[in-house]
C-alpha positions as CSV (number, residue, x, y, z in Angstrom):
1,X,-125.0,-110.5,-24.2
2,X,-127.3,-113.4,-23.1
3,X,-130.6,-114.3,-24.6
4,X,-132.2,-113.5,-21.2
5,X,-130.9,-110.0,-21.1
6,X,-131.8,-109.3,-24.8
7,X,-135.3,-110.6,-24.1
8,X,-135.6,-108.4,-21.0
9,X,-134.4,-105.4,-23.0
10,X,-137.0,-106.0,-25.6
11,X,-139.7,-106.1,-22.9
12,X,-138.7,-102.7,-21.5
13,X,-140.9,-100.7,-24.0
14,X,-143.9,-102.9,-23.0
15,X,-143.2,-102.2,-19.3
16,X,-143.0,-98.4,-20.0
17,X,-146.4,-98.5,-21.7
18,X,-148.0,-100.6,-19.0
19,X,-146.6,-98.5,-16.1
20,X,-147.2,-95.1,-17.7
21,X,-149.7,-92.8,-16.2
22,X,-149.3,-90.1,-18.9
23,X,-149.2,-90.2,-22.6
24,X,-148.6,-87.4,-25.2
25,X,-149.3,-87.1,-28.9
26,X,-146.3,-87.9,-31.1
27,X,-145.6,-88.3,-34.8
28,X,-144.5,-91.6,-36.3
29,X,-144.7,-93.8,-39.4
30,X,-148.0,-95.4,-40.1
31,X,-147.9,-99.2,-39.7
32,X,-149.6,-100.0,-43.0
33,X,-147.5,-97.5,-45.0
34,X,-144.3,-96.4,-43.3
35,X,-143.8,-93.7,-45.9
36,X,-146.8,-91.9,-44.5
37,X,-146.7,-90.2,-41.1
38,X,-149.4,-90.1,-38.4
39,X,-149.3,-87.1,-36.2
40,X,-151.6,-88.2,-33.3
41,X,-150.0,-91.4,-32.0
42,X,-149.9,-91.6,-28.2
43,X,-146.7,-92.6,-26.5
44,X,-145.8,-92.9,-22.8
45,X,-144.2,-89.8,-21.2
46,X,-143.4,-88.1,-18.0
47,X,-146.3,-86.2,-16.3
48,X,-144.2,-83.1,-16.6
49,X,-143.8,-83.4,-20.4
50,X,-145.5,-80.7,-22.5
51,X,-148.8,-82.1,-23.8
52,X,-148.9,-84.9,-21.3
53,X,-152.4,-86.4,-20.8
54,X,-153.3,-88.5,-17.8
55,X,-154.5,-91.8,-19.0
56,X,-153.4,-95.5,-19.1
57,X,-152.7,-97.9,-21.9
58,X,-155.9,-99.8,-21.5
59,X,-157.9,-96.7,-22.6
60,X,-155.8,-96.2,-25.8
61,X,-156.7,-98.0,-29.1
62,X,-153.9,-100.2,-30.4
63,X,-153.9,-98.2,-33.6
64,X,-153.2,-95.0,-31.7
65,X,-150.4,-96.4,-29.5
66,X,-146.8,-95.8,-30.5
67,X,-144.6,-97.9,-28.2
68,X,-141.1,-96.6,-27.3
69,X,-138.2,-98.0,-29.2
70,X,-135.6,-100.1,-27.3
71,X,-132.7,-97.9,-26.4
72,X,-129.3,-98.2,-24.8
73,X,-130.8,-97.5,-21.3
74,X,-133.1,-100.5,-21.8
75,X,-130.1,-102.7,-22.6
76,X,-128.1,-101.4,-19.6
77,X,-131.1,-101.9,-17.3
78,X,-131.5,-105.5,-18.6
79,X,-127.8,-106.3,-18.2
80,X,-127.8,-104.9,-14.6
81,X,-130.6,-107.2,-13.5
82,X,-129.7,-110.5,-15.2
83,X,-128.0,-113.3,-13.3
84,X,-125.0,-115.2,-14.5
85,X,-125.8,-118.4,-16.4
86,X,-122.4,-119.9,-15.8
87,X,-121.4,-120.8,-12.3
88,X,-117.9,-121.0,-10.8
89,X,-117.8,-124.8,-11.2
90,X,-118.5,-124.4,-15.0
91,X,-115.6,-121.9,-15.3
92,X,-113.3,-124.2,-13.3
93,X,-114.1,-127.1,-15.7
94,X,-113.5,-124.8,-18.7
95,X,-110.1,-123.7,-17.3
96,X,-109.1,-127.4,-16.8
97,X,-110.3,-128.4,-20.3
98,X,-108.4,-125.5,-21.9
99,X,-105.2,-126.4,-19.9
100,X,-105.5,-130.0,-21.0
101,X,-106.6,-129.6,-24.6
102,X,-105.9,-126.0,-25.6
103,X,-108.3,-123.4,-26.7
104,X,-109.4,-125.1,-29.9
105,X,-110.0,-128.4,-28.1
């Protein structure tokens, strides 16, 4: 997994928040004391979700926003959109090097 795809996956929750048109109340750990739960965070959701309220992230206080966690779908989406960082010429040079010097070099 490249640094580029990992960075893109980490940005997916931010994109979900920015693109959301609806948010719902959820429960999550308080930031200043994770042993305590807060029951009225707002998190992005589908308009069809029960309790969905039409709003946008700009109208929600940072203290009330619970961003989604990075999940496997975020990683897969990032991997599907990243471009190779090694070209065919690089691979060819690697094959030549390995043939000449072995895997350990």
